[in-house]
MARTI-444498 format. One record per residue (C-alpha): residue number from 1; y, z, x. Coordinates in steps of 0.25 Angstrom, whole numbers. Layout:
BEGIN
<r NUM, <Y, Z, X>>
...
//
This chain:
BEGIN
<r 1, <386, 421, 370>>
<r 2, <389, 415, 383>>
<r 3, <399, 404, 383>>
<r 4, <401, 394, 395>>
<r 5, <416, 391, 392>>
<r 6, <423, 380, 386>>
<r 7, <413, 369, 390>>
<r 8, <402, 377, 383>>
<r 9, <396, 368, 372>>
<r 10, <394, 381, 364>>
<r 11, <408, 385, 360>>
<r 12, <415, 398, 358>>
<r 13, <415, 396, 343>>
<r 14, <400, 393, 343>>
<r 15, <398, 407, 350>>
<r 16, <407, 414, 340>>
<r 17, <399, 408, 329>>
<r 18, <387, 413, 335>>
<r 19, <392, 427, 332>>
<r 20, <397, 431, 346>>
<r 21, <408, 440, 348>>
<r 22, <410, 436, 363>>
<r 23, <406, 426, 374>>
<r 24, <402, 428, 388>>
<r 25, <407, 417, 397>>
<r 26, <413, 413, 411>>
<r 27, <423, 405, 418>>
<r 28, <413, 394, 423>>
<r 29, <424, 385, 427>>
<r 30, <429, 394, 438>>
<r 31, <421, 392, 451>>
<r 32, <412, 403, 456>>
<r 33, <419, 412, 465>>
<r 34, <433, 410, 460>>
<r 35, <441, 420, 452>>
<r 36, <441, 420, 437>>
<r 37, <456, 421, 434>>
<r 38, <462, 429, 422>>
<r 39, <468, 416, 417>>
<r 40, <454, 409, 416>>
<r 41, <447, 421, 410>>
<r 42, <458, 423, 400>>
<r 43, <457, 408, 396>>
<r 44, <442, 409, 393>>
<r 45, <444, 422, 386>>
<r 46, <454, 416, 377>>
<r 47, <444, 405, 373>>
<r 48, <434, 415, 369>>
<r 49, <443, 424, 361>>
<r 50, <449, 412, 354>>
<r 51, <435, 410, 348>>
<r 52, <435, 425, 343>>
<r 53, <426, 430, 354>>
<r 54, <427, 439, 367>>
<r 55, <424, 437, 381>>
<r 56, <421, 450, 389>>
<r 57, <408, 446, 397>>
<r 58, <408, 436, 408>>
<r 59, <396, 427, 411>>
<r 60, <397, 425, 422>>
<r 61, <406, 428, 433>>
<r 62, <398, 421, 444>>
<r 63, <395, 426, 458>>
<r 64, <397, 415, 468>>
<r 65, <386, 411, 477>>
<r 66, <395, 415, 489>>
<r 67, <395, 430, 484>>
<r 68, <380, 429, 481>>
<r 69, <377, 425, 496>>
<r 70, <389, 432, 502>>
<r 71, <393, 419, 508>>
<r 72, <406, 410, 510>>
<r 73, <416, 414, 500>>
<r 74, <409, 427, 494>>
<r 75, <420, 437, 498>>
<r 76, <431, 428, 491>>
<r 77, <422, 426, 479>>
<r 78, <420, 441, 478>>
<r 79, <434, 444, 477>>
<r 80, <436, 433, 467>>
<r 81, <425, 439, 459>>
<r 82, <432, 452, 459>>
<r 83, <445, 446, 455>>
<r 84, <437, 439, 443>>
<r 85, <432, 452, 439>>
<r 86, <446, 458, 438>>
<r 87, <451, 446, 431>>
<r 88, <440, 446, 420>>
<r 89, <442, 461, 417>>
<r 90, <457, 458, 416>>
<r 91, <454, 448, 405>>
<r 92, <445, 458, 397>>
<r 93, <431, 454, 402>>
<r 94, <421, 465, 404>>
<r 95, <408, 460, 409>>
<r 96, <405, 450, 420>>
<r 97, <391, 444, 421>>
<r 98, <387, 438, 434>>
<r 99, <374, 435, 442>>
<r 100, <369, 435, 456>>
<r 101, <359, 423, 456>>
<r 102, <359, 414, 468>>
<r 103, <363, 400, 465>>
<r 104, <356, 398, 452>>
<r 105, <361, 407, 440>>
<r 106, <348, 404, 432>>
<r 107, <336, 395, 432>>
<r 108, <329, 387, 421>>
<r 109, <320, 374, 422>>
<r 110, <322, 369, 408>>
<r 111, <334, 371, 399>>
<r 112, <328, 364, 387>>
<r 113, <314, 370, 386>>
<r 114, <309, 367, 372>>
<r 115, <305, 379, 363>>
<r 116, <294, 378, 352>>
<r 117, <306, 377, 342>>
<r 118, <312, 365, 350>>
<r 119, <324, 374, 355>>
<r 120, <326, 373, 370>>
<r 121, <326, 385, 380>>
<r 122, <329, 387, 394>>
<r 123, <316, 388, 402>>
<r 124, <311, 391, 416>>
<r 125, <298, 385, 421>>
<r 126, <294, 390, 434>>
<r 127, <285, 378, 438>>
<r 128, <297, 369, 435>>
<r 129, <306, 378, 443>>
<r 130, <297, 378, 455>>
<r 131, <296, 363, 454>>
<r 132, <311, 362, 454>>
<r 133, <311, 371, 467>>
<r 134, <300, 364, 474>>
<r 135, <302, 349, 469>>
<r 136, <316, 347, 465>>
<r 137, <324, 357, 473>>
<r 138, <314, 357, 485>>
<r 139, <319, 370, 490>>
<r 140, <314, 373, 504>>
<r 141, <303, 384, 504>>
<r 142, <302, 384, 489>>
<r 143, <287, 384, 489>>
<r 144, <287, 397, 495>>
<r 145, <292, 403, 482>>
<r 146, <281, 399, 474>>
<r 147, <266, 400, 473>>
<r 148, <256, 388, 476>>
<r 149, <253, 388, 461>>
<r 150, <268, 388, 457>>
<r 151, <271, 377, 466>>
<r 152, <259, 368, 462>>
<r 153, <263, 370, 447>>
<r 154, <277, 367, 450>>
<r 155, <273, 354, 457>>
<r 156, <265, 350, 446>>
<r 157, <276, 353, 436>>
<r 158, <285, 344, 444>>
<r 159, <276, 333, 445>>
<r 160, <276, 331, 430>>
<r 161, <291, 331, 428>>
<r 162, <298, 318, 426>>
<r 163, <311, 315, 433>>
<r 164, <319, 320, 420>>
<r 165, <312, 334, 421>>
<r 166, <314, 335, 435>>
<r 167, <329, 333, 434>>
<r 168, <330, 342, 422>>
<r 169, <322, 353, 430>>
<r 170, <332, 351, 442>>
<r 171, <344, 352, 433>>
<r 172, <339, 364, 425>>
<r 173, <335, 372, 437>>
<r 174, <349, 371, 443>>
<r 175, <357, 374, 430>>
<r 176, <359, 388, 435>>
<r 177, <368, 383, 446>>
<r 178, <383, 385, 445>>
<r 179, <389, 371, 442>>
<r 180, <375, 366, 437>>
<r 181, <381, 355, 430>>
<r 182, <382, 348, 444>>
<r 183, <371, 341, 450>>
<r 184, <365, 349, 462>>
<r 185, <356, 343, 472>>
<r 186, <344, 350, 478>>
<r 187, <351, 350, 491>>
<r 188, <363, 358, 485>>
<r 189, <354, 368, 478>>
<r 190, <345, 370, 491>>
<r 191, <358, 372, 499>>
<r 192, <362, 383, 489>>
<r 193, <349, 390, 490>>
<r 194, <349, 389, 505>>
<r 195, <362, 397, 505>>
<r 196, <353, 409, 500>>
<r 197, <342, 407, 511>>
<r 198, <346, 420, 517>>
<r 199, <348, 428, 505>>
<r 200, <337, 436, 499>>
<r 201, <336, 445, 487>>
<r 202, <341, 457, 495>>
<r 203, <353, 450, 501>>
<r 204, <357, 444, 488>>
<r 205, <356, 458, 482>>
<r 206, <365, 463, 493>>
<r 207, <375, 452, 490>>
<r 208, <374, 456, 475>>
<r 209, <377, 470, 478>>
<r 210, <388, 467, 487>>
<r 211, <394, 458, 476>>
<r 212, <393, 470, 466>>
<r 213, <399, 480, 476>>
<r 214, <411, 471, 476>>
<r 215, <413, 467, 462>>
<r 216, <408, 480, 454>>
<r 217, <420, 489, 459>>
<r 218, <429, 478, 453>>
<r 219, <422, 478, 440>>
<r 220, <422, 493, 440>>
<r 221, <437, 493, 443>>
<r 222, <440, 483, 431>>
<r 223, <430, 488, 421>>
<r 224, <421, 476, 421>>
<r 225, <405, 475, 420>>
<r 226, <397, 466, 429>>
<r 227, <384, 461, 424>>
<r 228, <374, 454, 433>>
<r 229, <365, 444, 426>>
<r 230, <350, 444, 431>>
<r 231, <344, 433, 438>>
<r 232, <339, 421, 429>>
<r 233, <327, 420, 431>>
<r 234, <325, 434, 438>>
<r 235, <318, 429, 450>>
<r 236, <320, 421, 463>>
<r 237, <323, 406, 461>>
<r 238, <323, 395, 472>>
<r 239, <321, 406, 483>>
<r 240, <334, 413, 479>>
<r 241, <335, 428, 476>>
<r 242, <337, 434, 463>>
<r 243, <341, 448, 463>>
<r 244, <344, 452, 448>>
<r 245, <331, 450, 442>>
<r 246, <325, 464, 439>>
<r 247, <329, 478, 435>>
<r 248, <329, 483, 449>>
<r 249, <338, 471, 453>>
<r 250, <348, 476, 442>>
<r 251, <347, 491, 447>>
<r 252, <349, 486, 462>>
<r 253, <362, 479, 458>>
<r 254, <367, 490, 449>>
<r 255, <365, 500, 461>>
<r 256, <372, 491, 471>>
<r 257, <385, 493, 464>>
<r 258, <384, 505, 454>>
<r 259, <395, 504, 443>>
<r 260, <396, 503, 428>>
<r 261, <401, 489, 431>>
<r 262, <389, 484, 438>>
<r 263, <379, 479, 428>>
<r 264, <369, 469, 422>>
<r 265, <369, 457, 412>>
<r 266, <356, 460, 407>>
<r 267, <349, 447, 403>>
<r 268, <336, 449, 396>>
<r 269, <332, 434, 399>>
<r 270, <334, 435, 414>>
<r 271, <328, 448, 416>>
<r 272, <317, 445, 405>>
<r 273, <311, 434, 413>>
<r 274, <304, 444, 422>>
<r 275, <293, 452, 415>>
<r 276, <295, 464, 424>>
<r 277, <310, 466, 419>>
<r 278, <309, 476, 408>>
<r 279, <321, 472, 400>>
<r 280, <322, 484, 390>>
<r 281, <320, 494, 401>>
<r 282, <330, 487, 410>>
<r 283, <340, 488, 399>>
<r 284, <337, 503, 397>>
<r 285, <339, 505, 412>>
<r 286, <350, 496, 415>>
<r 287, <357, 497, 402>>
<r 288, <370, 504, 408>>
<r 289, <372, 492, 417>>
<r 290, <370, 481, 407>>
<r 291, <384, 475, 404>>
<r 292, <379, 462, 397>>
<r 293, <366, 456, 391>>
<r 294, <360, 443, 390>>
<r 295, <349, 443, 379>>
<r 296, <338, 432, 380>>
<r 297, <323, 431, 381>>
<r 298, <314, 423, 390>>
<r 299, <299, 420, 388>>
<r 300, <292, 419, 401>>
<r 301, <278, 416, 405>>
<r 302, <268, 420, 417>>
<r 303, <272, 407, 425>>
<r 304, <287, 411, 426>>
<r 305, <292, 402, 416>>
<r 306, <302, 407, 405>>
<r 307, <310, 401, 394>>
<r 308, <322, 407, 385>>
<r 309, <315, 412, 373>>
<r 310, <322, 416, 359>>
<r 311, <331, 428, 361>>
<r 312, <321, 437, 353>>
<r 313, <308, 431, 359>>
<r 314, <303, 429, 373>>
<r 315, <299, 440, 383>>
<r 316, <312, 448, 380>>
<r 317, <310, 459, 370>>
<r 318, <324, 457, 364>>
<r 319, <322, 468, 353>>
<r 320, <319, 479, 364>>
<r 321, <330, 473, 373>>
<r 322, <341, 473, 362>>
<r 323, <337, 487, 357>>
<r 324, <339, 492, 371>>
<r 325, <352, 486, 372>>
<r 326, <357, 491, 359>>
<r 327, <353, 505, 363>>
<r 328, <359, 503, 376>>
<r 329, <372, 499, 370>>
<r 330, <372, 511, 361>>
<r 331, <369, 521, 372>>
<r 332, <381, 515, 381>>
<r 333, <390, 513, 368>>
<r 334, <393, 499, 372>>
<r 335, <391, 484, 368>>
<r 336, <384, 476, 379>>
<r 337, <388, 461, 378>>
<r 338, <376, 453, 376>>
<r 339, <373, 438, 373>>
<r 340, <361, 430, 369>>
<r 341, <357, 421, 380>>
<r 342, <350, 407, 382>>
<r 343, <347, 402, 368>>
<r 344, <339, 391, 365>>
<r 345, <345, 377, 363>>
<r 346, <342, 374, 348>>
<r 347, <346, 367, 335>>
<r 348, <359, 359, 337>>
<r 349, <360, 364, 351>>
<r 350, <348, 356, 355>>
<r 351, <358, 344, 354>>
<r 352, <369, 350, 363>>
<r 353, <371, 352, 378>>
<r 354, <373, 367, 381>>
<r 355, <372, 377, 392>>
<r 356, <357, 380, 394>>
<r 357, <353, 392, 386>>
<r 358, <367, 392, 380>>
<r 359, <367, 384, 367>>
<r 360, <373, 390, 355>>
<r 361, <362, 390, 344>>
<r 362, <351, 397, 353>>
<r 363, <360, 408, 357>>
<r 364, <365, 409, 343>>
<r 365, <351, 412, 339>>
<r 366, <349, 422, 350>>
<r 367, <362, 429, 347>>
<r 368, <358, 430, 332>>
<r 369, <344, 436, 336>>
<r 370, <350, 445, 346>>
<r 371, <361, 451, 337>>
<r 372, <351, 453, 325>>
<r 373, <341, 460, 334>>
<r 374, <352, 469, 340>>
<r 375, <358, 472, 326>>
<r 376, <344, 476, 321>>
<r 377, <341, 485, 333>>
<r 378, <355, 491, 332>>
<r 379, <354, 494, 317>>
<r 380, <340, 500, 319>>
<r 381, <344, 509, 330>>
<r 382, <356, 514, 322>>
<r 383, <347, 517, 310>>
<r 384, <339, 527, 318>>
//
């Protein structure tokens, strides 16, 4: 499971009791762009080992906005990133997860969407998001990104919101920002978006490929695997380009820096939001480059809305996905690290404040379902 460090309300012992042998985590207290020192890495590693688990996968070692834009301090940040890669390898870590999403790492409009069983899930409502963009953020030129029908629907949606709903929408939409516990003003967000006004998808891809050509040789040298997380959701938001959303995007970045170290964190939830992403086919074709797996399912509709479904429900055919993963591991003779993702808030966790999508019991349920499915598939394949 993912663990957010000593301040996470889900403790290491909670994760151990769920049946996990390891955690994925990061040094969130170190400013983005600065070096992860051996001392800090080992300090975190000792905490995890004291709870009887291991730490071999980092999620995430963030890429600074300066690197993504190739602005200001990007060359210093690149050198710091390379040093961090050397340091984490020296401490025994083997996989580094990262992403290249501009400004916002993820986007949801509701972090407590009530399900039929009264549990709560993460939800993206397109009309609410457009209302945020047009009526709360008031991004210049935003109306050009939507159809007349979408704009009309968003404005009607906004008109029926009370002040509390508007405040919740504004806060939820910005949770993907680093330091999201701070109160960001619309002006601050618009200023950040403005710094990307001359960076389209092609240019951002060029910046990603430059980053890869700098860091992959270091990863190769020290025996580390780099795993990029796809965009969440996998399409443009707020006029910002998204460049890791499809299978073709994945092949483009792999070809930009050919190496066994250059790979993917295959997130079935992020890729699965797009109906044109063939998840099982992607695992078959990209399998040699998958270094880490996030297993979750979403349920989408024709209007662009989606919510986090149960791990074995939704639009992801989890049986076929895990069957393909089991066969991939047998073929490669490896065990790929994987984790459940974005569990529902349920039972006693409904009374607790936890990181959105990362309460203990919902992920415990997902983990149990996924492990049972994996074992059943594994045993049935071995019987043949």
